C-alpha positions in Angstrom: 6.2 6.1 52.1 7.9 8.6 49.7 5.1 8.7 47.2 4.5 5.0 47.3 1.0 4.1 46.0 -0.9 1.0 46.8 -4.6 0.3 46.0 -6.5 -2.2 48.1 -9.4 -3.9 46.4 -12.3 -5.4 48.3 -13.1 -8.7 46.6 -16.7 -9.8 47.2 -17.8 -13.4 47.3 -20.8 -15.4 48.2 -19.8 -18.3 50.5 -16.4 -18.7 48.7 -17.6 -18.1 45.1 -16.0 -15.0 43.6 -18.5 -12.2 42.6 -17.8 -11.6 38.9 -18.1 -7.8 39.4 -15.0 -8.0 41.6 -12.8 -8.8 38.5 -14.0 -5.5 37.0 -13.0 -3.7 40.2 -9.5 -5.3 40.1 -9.2 -4.2 36.4 -10.3 -0.7 37.2 -7.8 -0.5 40.1 -4.9 -1.8 37.9 -5.6 1.0 35.4 -5.0 3.5 38.1 -1.8 2.0 39.5 -0.1 -1.3 38.8 0.5 -2.1 42.5 -2.8 -3.6 43.7 -3.5 -5.9 46.6 -6.8 -7.6 47.3 -8.7 -8.3 50.5 -11.4 -11.0 51.0 -13.5 -11.2 54.2 -14.2 -14.6 55.5 -13.9 -16.6 52.3 -11.8 -19.7 51.7 -8.8 -17.4 50.9 -6.8 -19.9 48.9 -9.8 -20.7 46.7 -10.2 -17.0 45.6 -6.4 -16.3 45.4 -5.9 -17.9 42.0 -8.7 -15.8 40.6 -7.6 -12.5 42.0 -4.0 -13.2 40.9 -5.1 -13.6 37.3 -6.4 -10.0 37.5 -3.2 -8.5 38.8 -3.4 -8.7 42.6 0.0 -9.4 44.1 -1.3 -10.2 47.6 -4.6 -11.4 48.9 -5.3 -10.5 52.5 -7.8 -12.9 54.1 -9.8 -12.1 57.2 -10.3 -15.4 59.0 -12.9 -15.1 61.8 -15.6 -17.7 62.4 -18.2 -14.9 62.5 -17.4 -13.7 59.0 -18.4 -16.8 57.1 -21.4 -15.1 55.5 -22.3 -11.5 54.6 -22.0 -9.1 57.5 -21.4 -5.6 56.2 -20.6 -3.8 59.4 -18.0 -6.5 60.3 -16.5 -6.1 56.9 -16.2 -2.3 57.5 -14.4 -3.0 60.8 -12.0 -5.5 59.1 -11.3 -3.1 56.3 -10.6 -0.2 58.7 -8.1 -2.4 60.7 -6.4 -3.6 57.6 -6.2 -0.1 56.1 -4.5 1.1 59.4 -1.9 -1.6 59.0 -1.2 -1.3 55.2 -1.7 2.5 54.7 -3.1 2.1 51.1 -3.7 5.2 49.0 -7.2 3.9 48.1 -9.7 1.2 49.0 -11.9 0.2 46.0 -14.8 -2.2 45.5 -17.3 -2.9 42.8 -20.3 -0.6 42.8 -22.8 -3.3 43.6 -25.3 -2.9 46.5 -23.0 -5.1 48.6 -19.8 -3.3 47.6 -21.3 0.1 48.3 -22.7 -1.0 51.7 -19.4 -2.5 52.9 -17.4 0.6 51.8 -19.9 2.9 53.5 -19.2 1.1 56.8 -15.5 1.5 56.3 -16.0 5.3 55.5 -18.1 5.6 58.7 -15.4 3.9 60.9 -12.7 6.2 59.3 -15.0 9.3 59.4 -14.1 10.2 55.8 -16.1 10.6 52.6 -16.9 7.7 50.2 -17.3 8.2 46.4 -19.8 5.7 44.9 -20.2 4.6 41.2 -17.0 6.1 39.9 -16.2 5.8 36.1 -12.8 7.4 36.5 -10.4 7.9 39.4 -7.2 10.0 39.6 -5.2 9.7 42.8 -3.7 13.0 44.2 -4.3 15.8 46.6 -7.2 16.0 46.4 -8.2 12.8 44.7 -10.4 13.4 41.5 -13.3 11.2 40.5 -16.0 11.1 37.9 -19.2 9.7 39.3 -22.3 8.4 37.6 -25.4 10.0 39.0 -29.1 9.6 38.3 -28.7 6.1 36.9 -25.8 7.0 34.7 -27.6 9.9 33.0 -25.3 12.5 34.5 -21.5 12.4 35.1 -20.2 14.5 38.0 -16.6 15.6 38.4 -15.8 15.7 42.1 -12.8 16.3 44.4 -12.4 14.0 47.4 -10.5 15.6 50.3 -9.1 12.7 52.3 -5.7 11.0 52.5 -7.4 7.7 51.9 -9.7 7.5 48.9 -12.7 5.1 49.5 -14.5 4.6 46.2 -16.6 2.1 44.4 -16.3 1.7 40.6 -19.5 1.7 38.5 -20.4 -2.0 38.2 -20.2 -2.3 34.4 -17.9 0.6 33.4 -14.8 -1.6 33.1 -14.4 -4.9 31.1 -12.4 -7.5 33.1 -8.9 -8.0 31.8 -6.7 -10.9 32.8 -3.0 -10.3 33.1 -1.9 -13.6 34.6 0.0 -14.0 37.8 -0.6 -15.3 41.3 -1.5 -13.7 44.6 0.4 -14.5 47.8 -2.2 -15.3 50.6 -1.7 -13.4 53.9 -4.1 -13.9 56.8 -4.9 -11.2 59.3 -6.9 -11.2 62.5 -9.9 -9.0 63.0 -11.0 -7.7 66.4 -14.8 -7.4 66.1 -17.1 -5.6 68.5 -20.4 -7.3 69.5 -22.5 -4.8 67.4 -20.5 -5.6 64.2 -22.5 -8.8 63.7 -25.9 -7.6 64.8 -26.9 -7.6 61.1 -26.0 -10.9 59.6 -27.4 -13.7 57.4 -29.4 -16.2 59.5 -30.9 -18.3 56.8 -31.4 -18.4 53.0 -34.7 -19.4 51.4 -36.0 -19.1 47.9 -35.6 -20.6 44.5 -31.8 -20.3 44.2 -31.6 -24.1 43.6 -33.6 -23.7 40.3 -30.3 -23.5 38.4 -30.3 -21.7 35.1 -28.6 -18.4 34.2 -28.6 -15.5 36.6 -29.4 -12.0 35.2 -26.0 -10.5 36.2 -24.1 -13.2 34.3 -26.4 -13.8 31.4 -25.0 -13.3 27.8 -28.6 -13.1 26.5 -31.6 -11.7 28.3 -35.3 -11.8 27.2 -37.1 -9.1 29.2 -40.8 -8.4 29.4 -42.8 -5.3 30.3 -46.3 -4.1 30.8 -47.0 -5.1 27.1 -46.8 -8.8 28.0 -50.3 -8.3 29.4 -50.4 -10.8 32.3 -48.4 -13.3 34.4 -49.5 -16.0 31.9 -48.2 -13.9 29.0 -44.6 -14.5 30.3 -44.9 -18.2 29.1 -43.8 -17.1 25.6 -40.9 -15.0 27.1 -39.8 -18.1 29.0 -40.1 -20.3 25.9 -37.8 -18.0 23.9 -35.4 -17.6 26.8 -35.2 -21.4 27.0 -34.5 -21.8 23.3 -31.7 -19.1 23.5 -30.2 -20.3 26.8 -31.1 -16.9 28.1 -32.2 -15.4 31.4 -35.7 -13.9 31.9 -35.9 -10.2 32.9 -38.7 -7.7 33.5 -39.4 -4.1 34.1 -40.4 -2.5 37.5 -44.1 -2.3 36.6 -44.1 -6.0 36.1 -42.7 -6.8 39.6 -44.9 -4.0 41.1 -48.0 -5.8 39.7 -46.7 -9.1 41.2 -46.4 -10.9 37.9 -42.7 -11.7 38.3 -40.2 -11.8 41.3 -38.0 -8.8 42.1 -34.9 -10.9 41.4 -35.8 -10.7 37.7 -36.2 -6.9 37.6 -33.7 -5.0 35.4 -33.2 -1.4 36.2 -31.9 1.2 38.6 -33.6 -0.4 41.6 -33.2 -3.9 40.2 -30.2 -5.6 38.5 -27.9 -3.7 36.2 -27.0 -5.9 33.2 -24.7 -5.8 30.2 -25.4 -8.9 28.1 -24.4 -9.4 24.5 -28.0 -9.4 23.5 -31.0 -7.8 25.3 -34.5 -8.4 23.9 -37.0 -5.9 25.3 -40.5 -7.2 24.7 -43.4 -4.8 25.4 -41.2 -2.4 27.4 -41.8 1.3 26.8 -38.4 2.4 28.1 -38.8 4.3 31.3 -35.5 6.0 32.3 -35.2 3.7 35.4 -35.2 0.6 33.1 -32.9 2.1 30.6 -30.3 2.8 33.4 -30.2 -0.9 34.1 -29.7 -2.2 30.6 -28.2 0.5 28.4 -24.7 -1.2 28.6 -26.0 -4.2 26.6 -24.0 -4.8 23.5 -27.0 -5.3 21.2 -30.6 -4.2 22.1 -33.6 -5.5 20.2 -36.9 -3.8 21.0 -40.4 -5.2 20.2 -43.3 -2.8 20.8 -46.6 -1.9 19.3 -45.9 1.9 19.8 -43.6 3.3 17.2 -43.0 6.3 19.5 -41.9 4.2 22.5 -38.7 5.6 24.2 -37.0 2.1 24.0 -36.5 2.5 20.3 -34.1 5.4 20.9 -31.8 3.0 22.6 -32.4 -0.1 20.4 -30.0 -1.3 17.8 -32.9 -3.1 16.1 -36.6 -2.4 16.5 -39.7 -4.4 15.6 -43.0 -2.5 15.6 -45.5 -5.2 16.4 -47.3 -7.3 19.0 -44.8 -9.4 20.9 -47.4 -12.2 21.1 -47.3 -12.4 17.2 -43.5 -11.7 16.9 -42.1 -14.0 19.5 -43.6 -17.3 18.2 -42.0 -16.5 14.8 -38.7 -15.8 16.6 -38.9 -19.1 18.4 -39.5 -20.9 15.1 -36.5 -19.2 13.6 -34.3 -20.0 16.5 -35.4 -23.7 16.4 -34.7 -23.8 12.6 -31.3 -22.3 13.1 -30.4 -24.9 15.7 -31.7 -27.8 13.6 
């Protein structure tokens, strides 16, 4: 195409609701090249088109297939491979979420080319050059990717979403699936997703508890403060391993990566695995009885004290400020 560049961005969604991390992937793609198109697998395409248009996508390709109504990663890989063969993009990019990485991995397998995950910088060329976050973001790796088509996910919280206005033209495309593509699919959903409240990934404020909370019952004070602040409750891995809180609340490398405006770390020592999940927070407040706790190295504000004495005073202060 005489040097023509086009970047295709996989926009993830959950049953028609746009995944917020996808707006960051669109922003990251636009910083590489202004000509970006988006693809959505099995969503109500028109519903997501307005959103992706705001973030610079000129076209939204929609795979309409009755078997693609819920998450089916191998089927997504097949659909992406077929669309890439049609459009000949220079790169296919997605958010570096567990789902984004999984879907791109299937695309890379179908195309038999490498995939670069968790990129903080991408330069298209021959070879393509990427900077990848490794070891939970504690190491940055410069790498060359030798493939005509670059398949890469962008580190989930490395780019702030930026709206540019505009609208996306919707184009539907057919997908020819094989029977094995939908062997792994969602059959049913159970759990407490109807509880409402703020999710960890979207929360502007998170109150997180660690081993220092002491017991499952000890989280009552964490929940009370979170309620007063309109915040989400988080926890460290040791807490979920002990069965005190569900895995859905775990912040960290093997949990959810978060970047709230305020992160309150209560009784959390600061294991590297936890730091990797919350170090992008705008303001970090740590409460710990141990003045040598690692968490204080990352905190903007530190309180050396027992969280069970500190948090009731914080709750009083919050109530007074709201009164």
